[in-house]
Each structure stands twice: as structure tokens, then as C-alpha cells.
C-alpha positions as CSV (number, residue, x, y, z in Angstrom):
1,M,0.0,0.0,0.0
2,T,1.1,3.6,-0.6
3,D,2.1,5.4,2.5
4,L,1.7,9.1,1.9
5,V,-1.4,10.2,0.0
6,P,-2.0,13.9,-0.8
7,V,-5.5,15.3,0.0
8,R,-6.8,17.3,-2.9
9,R,-10.5,16.8,-2.8
10,A,-12.8,16.4,0.2
11,L,-16.5,15.6,0.7
12,L,-18.1,17.1,3.8
13,S,-21.6,16.1,4.9
14,V,-22.3,16.4,8.6
15,S,-25.3,16.6,11.0
16,D,-23.1,17.9,13.9
17,K,-21.6,21.1,12.6
18,T,-19.3,21.7,15.5
19,G,-16.0,22.9,14.1
20,L,-17.2,22.6,10.5
21,V,-16.4,26.1,9.3
22,E,-13.0,26.1,10.9
23,L,-12.2,22.7,9.3
24,G,-13.5,24.0,5.9
25,Q,-11.4,27.1,6.1
26,A,-8.3,25.1,7.1
27,L,-8.8,22.7,4.2
28,A,-9.4,25.5,1.7
29,A,-6.3,27.3,2.9
30,R,-4.4,24.1,2.0
31,G,-5.8,24.1,-1.5
32,V,-8.4,21.3,-1.0
33,E,-11.5,21.3,-3.2
34,L,-14.6,21.1,-1.1
35,L,-17.7,19.1,-2.1
36,S,-20.8,19.2,0.1
37,T,-24.5,18.6,0.5
38,G,-27.5,20.5,1.9
39,G,-27.1,22.2,5.2
40,T,-23.4,21.5,5.3
41,A,-22.8,23.3,2.0
42,K,-25.0,26.2,3.2
43,A,-23.0,26.7,6.3
44,L,-19.7,26.6,4.4
45,R,-20.9,29.1,1.8
46,E,-22.2,31.4,4.5
47,A,-18.6,31.4,5.8
48,G,-17.4,32.6,2.4
49,L,-16.0,29.3,1.2
50,G,-16.3,28.0,-2.3
51,V,-18.2,24.7,-2.3
52,V,-19.3,22.3,-5.1
53,D,-22.7,20.7,-4.5
54,V,-22.8,17.0,-4.8
55,A,-25.8,17.4,-7.0
56,E,-23.5,19.1,-9.6
57,V,-21.2,16.2,-9.5
58,T,-23.9,13.5,-9.8
59,G,-26.1,15.3,-12.2
60,F,-29.1,14.5,-10.0
61,P,-30.7,16.8,-7.5
62,E,-31.3,15.8,-3.9
63,M,-34.7,14.1,-3.8
64,M,-37.1,12.3,-1.6
65,D,-36.6,14.7,1.3
66,G,-32.9,14.3,1.1
67,R,-33.0,10.5,1.3
68,V,-31.3,10.3,-2.1
69,K,-28.3,12.5,-2.7
70,T,-25.0,10.7,-2.3
71,L,-26.0,7.1,-3.4
72,H,-24.4,7.5,-6.8
73,P,-21.4,6.1,-8.8
74,M,-19.9,9.6,-9.1
75,V,-19.6,9.6,-5.3
76,H,-19.0,6.0,-4.5
77,G,-16.7,5.6,-7.5
78,G,-14.6,8.5,-6.1
79,L,-14.4,6.8,-2.7
80,L,-13.8,3.2,-3.8
81,A,-11.5,3.5,-6.8
82,L,-8.0,2.0,-6.3
83,R,-5.7,4.7,-7.5
84,D,-2.9,2.2,-8.3
85,N,-5.2,-0.1,-10.4
86,P,-5.1,0.7,-14.1
87,E,-8.6,-0.7,-14.7
88,H,-10.0,1.5,-12.0
89,L,-8.2,4.5,-13.3
90,A,-9.5,3.8,-16.8
91,A,-13.1,3.5,-15.5
92,M,-12.7,6.8,-13.7
93,E,-11.5,8.5,-16.9
94,T,-14.3,7.0,-19.0
95,H,-17.1,8.0,-16.7
96,G,-15.6,11.3,-15.5
97,I,-15.2,10.2,-11.9
98,A,-12.9,12.2,-9.8
99,G,-11.3,10.7,-6.7
100,I,-12.4,11.8,-3.2
101,D,-9.4,11.8,-0.8
102,L,-11.1,12.9,2.3
103,L,-14.6,12.1,3.6
104,V,-15.9,14.0,6.6
105,V,-19.3,12.6,7.7
106,N,-21.2,12.3,10.9
107,L,-24.5,10.6,11.0
108,Y,-28.1,11.6,11.6
109,P,-28.7,11.9,15.3
110,F,-30.5,8.6,15.7
111,E,-29.4,7.9,19.3
112,A,-30.4,11.5,20.4
113,T,-33.8,11.1,18.7
114,V,-34.5,7.9,20.6
115,A,-33.2,9.4,23.9
116,K,-35.7,12.3,23.6
117,G,-38.6,9.9,23.3
118,A,-39.5,10.4,19.7
119,D,-42.2,8.3,18.1
120,Y,-41.6,5.3,15.8
121,A,-41.9,7.3,12.6
122,E,-39.5,10.0,13.7
123,C,-36.9,7.5,14.8
124,V,-37.1,5.7,11.5
125,E,-36.7,8.9,9.6
126,N,-33.5,9.6,11.6
127,I,-31.8,6.3,10.4
128,D,-29.0,7.5,8.1
129,I,-28.5,5.5,4.9
130,G,-26.1,7.5,2.7
131,G,-23.8,8.4,5.5
132,P,-23.0,4.8,6.6
133,A,-22.7,3.7,3.0
134,M,-20.1,6.4,2.3
135,I,-18.2,5.8,5.5
136,R,-17.9,2.1,4.9
137,A,-16.9,2.7,1.3
138,G,-14.2,5.2,2.2
139,A,-13.0,3.1,5.2
140,K,-12.6,0.0,3.0
141,N,-10.4,2.1,0.6
142,H,-8.3,3.5,3.4
143,A,-5.2,2.8,1.3
144,F,-6.2,6.1,-0.5
145,V,-9.1,7.7,1.4
146,N,-9.3,9.4,4.8
147,V,-12.6,9.0,6.6
148,V,-13.3,11.3,9.6
149,V,-16.5,10.6,11.6
150,D,-15.8,12.3,14.9
151,T,-15.4,16.1,15.3
152,E,-12.7,15.5,17.9
153,D,-10.5,14.1,15.0
154,Y,-10.5,17.4,13.1
155,A,-7.4,18.7,14.9
156,A,-5.5,15.4,14.4
157,L,-6.3,15.5,10.7
158,L,-5.0,19.0,10.2
159,A,-1.9,18.2,12.3
160,E,-1.3,15.2,10.0
161,L,-1.6,17.3,6.9
162,D,0.8,19.8,8.3
163,A,3.3,17.1,9.2
164,N,3.2,15.6,5.7
165,D,3.0,18.6,3.5
166,G,-0.7,18.1,2.7
167,A,-0.7,14.3,2.7
168,T,-1.6,11.6,5.2
169,S,0.2,8.4,6.2
170,L,-1.2,4.9,5.9
171,A,-1.0,4.4,9.7
172,F,-3.2,7.5,10.2
173,R,-5.7,6.4,7.6
174,Q,-5.9,2.9,9.2
175,Q,-6.7,4.5,12.5
176,L,-9.4,6.6,10.9
177,A,-10.8,3.5,9.2
178,Q,-11.0,1.6,12.5
179,T,-12.8,4.4,14.1
180,A,-15.2,4.7,11.2
181,Y,-16.2,1.0,11.2
182,A,-16.7,1.2,15.0
183,R,-19.0,4.2,14.5
184,T,-21.1,2.5,11.9
185,G,-21.2,-0.7,14.0
186,A,-22.3,1.3,17.0
187,Y,-24.9,3.1,14.9
188,D,-26.4,-0.1,13.6
189,A,-26.4,-1.5,17.1
190,A,-28.4,1.4,18.3
191,V,-30.9,1.0,15.5
192,S,-31.3,-2.8,15.9
193,N,-31.6,-2.6,19.7
194,W,-34.1,0.2,19.5
195,M,-36.1,-1.7,16.9
196,A,-36.1,-4.9,19.0
197,G,-37.7,-2.9,21.8
198,A,-40.1,-1.0,19.6
199,I,-41.5,-4.2,18.1
200,G,-41.5,-6.2,21.3
201,Q,-38.6,-8.6,20.7
202,D,-37.3,-9.5,24.1
203,A,-34.7,-11.9,22.8
204,P,-33.8,-10.9,19.2
205,R,-31.8,-13.4,17.2
206,R,-28.9,-11.1,17.1
207,R,-28.0,-8.5,19.7
208,V,-25.1,-6.0,19.5
209,V,-23.3,-4.2,22.3
210,A,-21.4,-1.0,21.5
211,G,-19.7,1.8,23.4
212,S,-17.5,4.8,23.0
213,L,-14.2,5.1,24.8
214,A,-14.3,7.3,27.9
215,Q,-10.8,6.6,29.1
216,T,-8.0,4.0,28.9
217,L,-7.5,2.7,32.4
218,R,-4.1,2.1,34.1
219,Y,-5.1,-1.6,34.4
220,G,-8.1,-3.8,35.2
221,E,-9.0,-5.6,38.4
222,N,-5.3,-6.5,38.7
223,P,-2.1,-4.8,37.3
224,H,-1.5,-7.5,34.7
225,Q,-4.9,-6.9,33.1
226,R,-5.4,-4.2,30.4
227,A,-8.7,-2.3,30.7
228,A,-10.7,0.6,29.3
229,F,-14.0,2.4,30.2
230,Y,-16.6,2.8,27.6
231,L,-19.9,4.7,27.5
232,D,-23.1,3.4,26.1
233,G,-24.6,6.8,25.3
234,S,-27.3,6.8,27.9
235,D,-27.8,9.8,30.1
236,R,-28.6,7.8,33.3
237,P,-26.9,9.7,36.2
238,G,-24.0,7.8,37.7
239,V,-20.3,7.3,37.5
240,A,-20.3,7.3,33.7
241,T,-21.9,10.8,33.5
242,A,-20.5,12.3,36.6
243,K,-18.1,15.3,36.9
244,Q,-14.9,14.6,38.7
245,W,-13.8,17.6,40.8
246,Q,-10.5,16.3,42.2
247,G,-8.4,13.3,42.8
248,K,-6.4,11.0,40.5
249,E,-7.9,9.1,37.7
250,L,-10.5,6.5,38.6
251,S,-9.4,2.9,38.4
252,Y,-11.3,-0.1,37.0
253,N,-12.2,-1.2,40.6
254,N,-13.1,2.4,41.6
255,I,-15.6,2.7,38.7
256,N,-17.2,-0.7,39.4
257,D,-17.5,0.0,43.1
258,T,-18.7,3.6,42.6
259,D,-21.4,2.4,40.3
260,A,-22.6,-0.1,42.9
261,A,-22.6,2.5,45.6
262,F,-24.6,5.1,43.6
263,E,-27.1,2.6,42.3
264,L,-27.8,1.6,45.9
265,V,-28.1,5.1,47.4
266,S,-30.3,6.1,44.5
267,E,-33.0,3.7,46.0
268,F,-33.5,6.3,48.7
269,L,-35.3,9.5,47.7
270,P,-34.1,12.8,49.3
271,A,-37.7,13.5,50.1
272,D,-37.6,10.6,52.5
273,G,-34.5,11.9,54.2
274,P,-30.7,11.8,54.0
275,A,-29.1,8.4,53.2
276,C,-25.6,7.1,52.8
277,A,-24.1,3.9,51.4
278,I,-20.5,2.7,51.9
279,I,-19.3,0.1,49.5
280,K,-16.2,-2.1,49.6
281,H,-15.5,-4.6,46.8
282,A,-19.0,-4.0,45.3
283,N,-20.7,-5.0,48.5
284,P,-22.4,-2.6,51.1
285,C,-20.5,-2.5,54.3
286,G,-22.8,0.1,55.8
287,V,-26.0,1.8,54.7
288,A,-28.1,4.2,56.8
289,R,-30.7,7.0,56.9
290,G,-30.1,9.8,59.3
291,A,-31.5,13.1,60.7
292,S,-28.8,14.8,58.6
293,L,-26.4,13.7,55.9
294,E,-23.6,13.7,58.5
295,D,-25.7,11.5,60.8
296,A,-26.5,9.1,57.9
297,Y,-22.8,8.8,57.1
298,R,-21.8,8.2,60.7
299,R,-24.4,5.6,61.2
300,A,-23.4,3.8,58.0
301,F,-19.8,4.0,59.0
302,D,-20.5,2.5,62.4
303,C,-21.9,-0.7,60.8
304,D,-18.4,-1.8,59.8
305,R,-15.6,0.7,60.5
306,T,-12.9,-1.7,59.4
307,S,-14.3,-2.3,55.9
308,A,-15.2,1.3,55.4
309,F,-11.5,2.3,55.4
310,G,-10.6,2.9,51.7
311,G,-14.2,2.4,50.6
312,I,-16.6,4.2,48.3
313,I,-19.2,6.6,49.8
314,A,-22.4,7.5,48.0
315,L,-24.9,10.1,49.2
316,N,-28.4,10.8,48.1
317,M,-28.3,14.6,48.4
318,K,-25.9,17.5,48.2
319,L,-22.7,17.0,50.1
320,D,-22.2,19.7,52.8
321,E,-19.3,20.8,54.9
322,A,-20.1,18.9,58.0
323,T,-20.4,15.6,56.2
324,A,-17.2,16.3,54.2
325,R,-15.3,16.9,57.4
326,A,-16.7,13.6,58.9
327,I,-15.7,11.7,55.8
328,C,-12.2,13.1,55.9
329,E,-11.6,11.5,59.3
330,I,-10.6,8.3,57.5
331,F,-9.1,7.4,54.1
332,T,-11.8,7.2,51.4
333,E,-11.3,6.4,47.8
334,V,-14.3,8.0,46.2
335,V,-17.3,10.1,47.2
336,I,-20.2,10.4,44.8
337,A,-23.3,12.6,45.3
338,P,-25.8,14.5,43.2
339,A,-24.0,17.7,44.1
340,A,-21.5,19.3,46.6
341,D,-21.4,22.8,48.0
342,D,-18.4,25.0,47.8
343,A,-17.5,24.5,51.5
344,A,-17.5,20.7,51.1
345,K,-15.2,21.0,48.0
346,E,-12.8,23.2,50.0
347,V,-12.6,20.6,52.8
348,F,-11.9,17.8,50.3
349,A,-9.3,20.0,48.5
350,A,-6.9,19.1,51.3
351,K,-7.3,15.4,50.5
352,K,-5.5,15.2,47.1
353,N,-6.1,11.5,46.6
354,L,-9.8,11.6,47.3
355,R,-12.0,11.6,44.2
356,L,-15.2,13.7,44.4
357,L,-17.8,13.0,41.8
358,T,-21.1,14.8,41.3
359,T,-23.9,13.5,39.1
360,G,-26.5,16.2,39.0
361,G,-29.2,13.8,40.2
362,L,-30.0,10.3,41.3
363,A,-30.4,7.3,39.1
364,N,-34.1,6.1,38.8
365,P,-34.1,2.6,40.4
366,A,-37.4,1.7,38.7
367,A,-36.2,2.6,35.2
368,A,-35.9,-0.2,32.6
369,G,-32.5,-1.2,31.5
370,M,-30.3,-4.2,30.6
371,T,-27.3,-5.9,32.3
372,I,-24.8,-7.8,30.3
373,R,-22.3,-10.3,31.5
374,Q,-19.7,-12.1,29.4
375,V,-19.3,-15.8,29.6
376,S,-16.9,-18.1,27.6
377,G,-18.2,-18.1,24.1
378,G,-21.0,-15.5,24.5
379,F,-22.7,-13.2,26.9
380,L,-25.8,-13.2,29.1
381,A,-28.3,-10.4,28.8
382,Q,-31.2,-9.7,31.2
383,D,-33.5,-6.9,32.4
384,K,-32.0,-4.7,35.1
385,D,-33.3,-5.7,38.5
386,N,-35.7,-2.8,39.0
387,G,-38.1,-4.8,41.2
388,R,-39.4,-2.9,44.2
389,I,-41.9,-3.6,46.9
390,T,-44.0,-1.6,49.3
391,A,-45.7,-2.5,52.6
392,D,-48.8,-3.4,50.7
393,D,-46.9,-6.2,48.9
394,L,-45.9,-7.9,52.2
395,K,-47.7,-11.1,53.2
396,V,-47.6,-11.9,56.9
397,V,-47.1,-15.6,57.3
398,T,-46.5,-16.0,61.1
399,K,-48.8,-15.7,64.1
400,K,-47.0,-12.6,65.2
401,A,-47.4,-9.6,62.9
402,P,-44.6,-7.1,62.6
403,T,-44.9,-3.6,64.1
404,E,-44.9,-0.5,61.9
405,A,-41.3,0.2,62.9
406,E,-40.3,-3.3,62.0
407,I,-42.0,-3.0,58.6
408,A,-40.1,0.2,57.9
409,D,-36.8,-1.5,58.9
410,M,-37.7,-4.6,56.9
411,L,-38.3,-2.6,53.7
412,F,-35.0,-0.8,54.3
413,A,-33.2,-4.1,54.8
414,W,-34.9,-5.6,51.7
415,T,-33.7,-2.6,49.6
416,V,-30.1,-3.0,50.8
417,G,-30.2,-6.7,50.4
418,K,-31.0,-6.2,46.7
419,H,-27.5,-4.8,46.3
420,V,-25.6,-7.4,48.3
421,K,-23.9,-10.3,46.6
422,S,-25.8,-13.6,47.1
423,N,-26.3,-15.3,49.4
424,A,-27.3,-12.1,51.1
425,I,-28.3,-11.5,54.7
426,V,-28.8,-7.9,56.1
427,Y,-29.6,-7.0,59.7
428,V,-31.2,-3.5,60.2
429,K,-32.1,-1.6,63.2
430,D,-33.6,1.9,63.3
431,G,-32.9,2.6,59.7
432,A,-29.3,1.5,59.6
433,T,-27.5,-1.7,58.7
434,V,-25.9,-3.4,61.8
435,G,-24.7,-6.5,60.1
436,V,-24.2,-7.6,56.4
437,G,-23.4,-11.1,55.2
438,A,-22.5,-11.4,51.6
439,G,-21.4,-13.8,48.9
440,Q,-21.4,-17.0,50.9
441,M,-22.2,-20.4,49.5
442,S,-24.5,-21.2,52.4
443,R,-27.2,-18.9,53.6
444,V,-26.7,-19.9,57.2
445,D,-23.1,-18.9,56.9
446,S,-24.1,-15.4,55.6
447,T,-26.5,-15.2,58.6
448,R,-23.7,-16.1,61.0
449,I,-21.2,-13.7,59.4
450,A,-23.6,-10.8,59.5
451,A,-24.3,-11.5,63.2
452,R,-20.6,-11.6,63.9
453,K,-20.1,-8.3,62.0
454,A,-22.7,-6.9,64.4
455,Q,-20.7,-8.1,67.4
456,D,-17.6,-6.4,66.0
457,M,-19.6,-3.2,65.5
458,A,-20.7,-3.3,69.2
459,E,-17.0,-3.6,70.2
460,A,-15.9,-0.8,67.9
461,V,-18.7,1.6,68.8
462,G,-18.8,0.7,72.5
463,L,-22.3,-0.7,72.7
464,P,-23.2,-2.8,75.7
465,G,-24.6,-5.6,73.5
466,T,-25.0,-6.7,70.0
467,P,-27.1,-4.3,67.8
468,T,-28.8,-7.3,66.2
469,K,-30.9,-7.5,69.4
470,G,-34.2,-6.1,68.4
471,S,-33.2,-5.9,64.7
472,V,-34.9,-7.2,61.6
473,V,-33.3,-9.4,59.0
474,A,-33.7,-9.5,55.3
475,S,-32.8,-12.5,53.1
476,D,-32.5,-12.0,49.3
477,A,-33.9,-15.5,48.7
478,F,-35.9,-18.0,50.7
479,F,-34.5,-19.9,53.6
480,P,-34.3,-23.5,52.4
481,F,-34.1,-24.8,56.0
482,P,-35.0,-23.3,59.3
483,D,-31.3,-23.1,60.4
484,G,-30.6,-19.7,58.9
485,L,-33.7,-18.2,60.4
486,L,-33.0,-19.7,63.8
487,T,-29.5,-18.3,63.7
488,A,-31.0,-14.8,63.1
489,A,-33.3,-15.4,66.0
490,E,-30.4,-16.4,68.2
491,A,-28.7,-13.1,67.2
492,G,-31.7,-11.3,68.6
493,A,-33.7,-10.5,65.4
494,T,-37.4,-10.0,66.0
495,A,-38.7,-9.9,62.4
496,V,-37.7,-11.4,59.1
497,I,-38.4,-10.5,55.5
498,Q,-37.8,-13.0,52.7
499,P,-39.3,-14.0,49.4
500,G,-40.8,-17.4,50.4
501,G,-41.3,-20.1,47.9
502,S,-39.3,-23.0,49.4
503,M,-40.8,-26.5,49.5
504,R,-40.1,-26.2,53.3
505,D,-41.8,-22.9,53.8
506,D,-44.2,-24.6,56.3
507,E,-41.2,-25.8,58.4
508,V,-39.6,-22.3,58.3
509,I,-42.8,-20.6,59.3
510,A,-43.3,-23.1,62.2
511,A,-39.8,-22.4,63.4
512,A,-40.4,-18.7,63.2
513,D,-43.6,-19.1,65.3
514,E,-41.8,-21.2,67.8
515,A,-39.0,-18.6,68.1
516,G,-41.6,-15.8,68.5
517,L,-40.6,-14.0,65.2
518,A,-42.7,-12.0,62.9
519,M,-42.1,-12.9,59.3
520,V,-43.3,-11.6,55.9
521,F,-43.0,-13.0,52.4
522,T,-42.4,-10.6,49.4
523,G,-42.9,-13.1,46.6
524,M,-39.9,-11.5,44.9
525,R,-36.2,-12.7,44.9
526,H,-33.1,-10.5,44.5
527,F,-30.2,-12.8,43.6
528,R,-27.1,-10.8,42.7
529,H,-24.2,-13.0,41.5
């Protein structure tokens, strides 16, 4: 392949006109002939640039509301012709086809159209046809053609032309081609995934996942693993859309844990009071409501002070100075909140390694979405777990009914348990976790570990006895045997919330009655593997 190829003729046709005029001026100053279409040509002309309409080149006007304008041999021949192939050159001369050395195209804003909630017809109308066809043609012929699909590549293009006296290198064109194919691939993925939802296909025969690079990470879960962070284009508030105010670059594990923390704290609306979640290795080590944000943080911290060291803190409302000062009493990796006041930012400024992220709002826990997990040879796709319950959904199955205070704590524990790795057991008392058992192969082991964590809490905080005494306990799935439930009773729990549905439910209910427990079934499970 030829290395340096001069750029003499360019076709510009863009929806996003950011930087268009400046690019056109820079190309014209380098003697590049400009071809264009529709609104792009108009914008360039209004800037005083000489532009040739594609309609003049093809001999056909734009028609069918602009659907047909670039799908023509005079365009695609100029993009696809191999400049070192005598037969191609002869065909170009015979048919009067001039080569196109540079294609600058960005596509109809299909993703943005879907995101704003447009109807089916408007979404279909915003599916670009000519743009992807030109991009794919030019990218295939990257031996001779430069294809630019992102506005952020304009500066790199001009720098390349300056470095090579108006030409580009093969390596540069290859990079542009890879980006171009990734863009058309992501675009087609957006269209196909939208259409699957629009026509009610829950499991389409083919599903495509696409993303745009947000940052290359230092490494993955471990230093020997390469990693990168990609965005899926959604505007859901969270770590992907947050503004980082200070601190070093987020790591792979930081991003994963911060996402877990923010998704959990978003379950608690500010209207219901301040809430704080502290996460370590994707599991909650403390979650609490409080009279103030500082109070919520301190109550969450007290659940497991040891694990909270070096953890991720998520808050459900604007971070204030008092809470910031409390957080700074120990080392914390990341704090994420909808907002932070200036006084809080000033407090954190003294902690150079602490990352502060603000999201502008909470994530909607009831919103539809999809989770994807790779397995060997494929991936699993499922609906996001947006299941929620209220007091009206609870079924009392024991002789003893729970009190209103116990119901409030059970619902809190159930919400936290949804975000704990299975098998999950969560003890809660007065709106705060006092013991969390996560990720065990046996549910009874999770129950014991959570109770032991509560004893550790008592020692750390200076309580006279275990805080599980008088607590409620949530289990993310049913108790298959009475042993786990009886372990919770021995720890002092007075009420239990669990899905129910075991073939031994009657035995478990009888054991709860004998132990004097109140127990409710939710009919919903929250496994998190």
C-alpha cells in the first residue's frame, strides 16, 4: 500500500456542525477542493467558502426529502477507486469520476432522537443511509481515502496534513478507518436494539453491544490486566456521566464500586431523608438513613468501620461541609453525590487523593435497562433488577405480625439486600444496617457472618450488647431450611423479610412461630451473583 497520499478533494456532509467552518477554512487554505450537501454546503458558503454541490457532481438533485443524494457512482466511485489499479483509473476517466481523498461525515442523530422519546416514525426517519454507505466505502479504501466521523478528530487531521505537506500516512488512515467502522457498527447496534424494543422482541436473534471510549485505564482488576472504560450513550446519572472535581484518575475497581454505591443510594429518595451507602468490593459494608447527611454517614460508617476504610461513599443529596469533614476523618477512595457545596469541596481539596464526583441527580431505580455479563463463548443479557416492593406487597405468614417500625426497617433491609452479593443477609435496626453477610455459598453462613459483624460493631462503637438484638433481618432468597432463620433469632432479630417459595416454607414458618418471630414474604427474589 502507498504510505503518503495527498489530500486534494474532500466531501463534507455532517449533521453535527461543531468545528465545520474552521475545518473547511483550514482545508481550503491548503488548496483542498470542497464538495458538500444540503445544510453543510450552506454553512460553508455562509462562511465565504467555495463549495461544489454533490448534485452538480452526480447530475441528480437531492430528492425524496434528502433520502437520495450521495448514493451515486460519481460519489462511491470516487471513494472506492483504487488509485494504483489501471482498470479502476480507466473506468474513472471513461465516466468522468474524480477521486475523493477525504470524507468527513457524521450521521443523523438517531441515538439522540431515541433518547428524547420520539415516536416510531421520527426514529425511522433519523436512520441514516447515505452516511454509513459512504463511511464504509471510504474506510474500505483507506489505502487512499481518509474517513473522519468524529469532530474530535479534526485537529488530528489538520496536524497530520501539516506534518506531511498536505498528505496523510497509511497508519493515520488505518486508525481513521477503524474508528469509522466502529462508529457505523455502534450506529447499527443502536438502531437494531431500539427496533427490538419497539416491536416487542425481548430476545432478538442477534444483539449487538457498542460503546465509545471514555478513558483508557491504568489496568483492570489486577495490574497484569489491560482495561478501558466505555460509555453506552445513555444519560442515566452515575459514574459514567459524573463530573470529577478532584483526585487522581478512577481505576477499574473504583468505577465498578462507585457504580454499585450510587445505584444503591439512589434507591432512597431525598424526600424521605438523607441516606448514605458505603461500598467495599462491590458490597455494602454500611447503609443508613439519618437526621442529617452527616448523621446518615456516621451511622453507615459504624456498621463496619474496618471495611469502610478505603471504601466508596455514595450520598443521596448535596454534600455539605459537616459531612465532608466527617468523611475526611478516615481514608476514602471516592465520594459520589448528586452535588456538593463549595465549603465541602474546599474541605476535600486538602485530600488530594480523594476523588469527588457529582452526578446532577440520582439514578431512577425503577427505570428499565439491561445488564450484560460475558461468559466463555458468549454473553448473558437480562433486564435490570428494578423490582421494588411496598408495605402493601408484604404477606404476613406468622402468628405474630410485625410492628410499623419493624415494617419500615424490613423494607429498608430488603432494599439494601437487593444490592448485596448472594447469598445475602442484612440486619437492620432503626434505619441503619448493623450486620451484612455477603457472597457465601451457604445462607446460614451469611447469617452467622452478618451477626458476627454486628458483634464487631458493638465492640468498635462501644455498645453494651450486639445491635442485632431487636433488629430485623432480610434474606435475598428463601430460607431453604429453618437453620438460617434460627441463627438470626439467636442473634436477637425479631422480624424477618424473605421471598418465600421454598418447599419447606411450612417448616420455616413453624420455626419462626416457635421462636416468636414475625415474618413476611415478598414473593420476589433479589439474587445478585
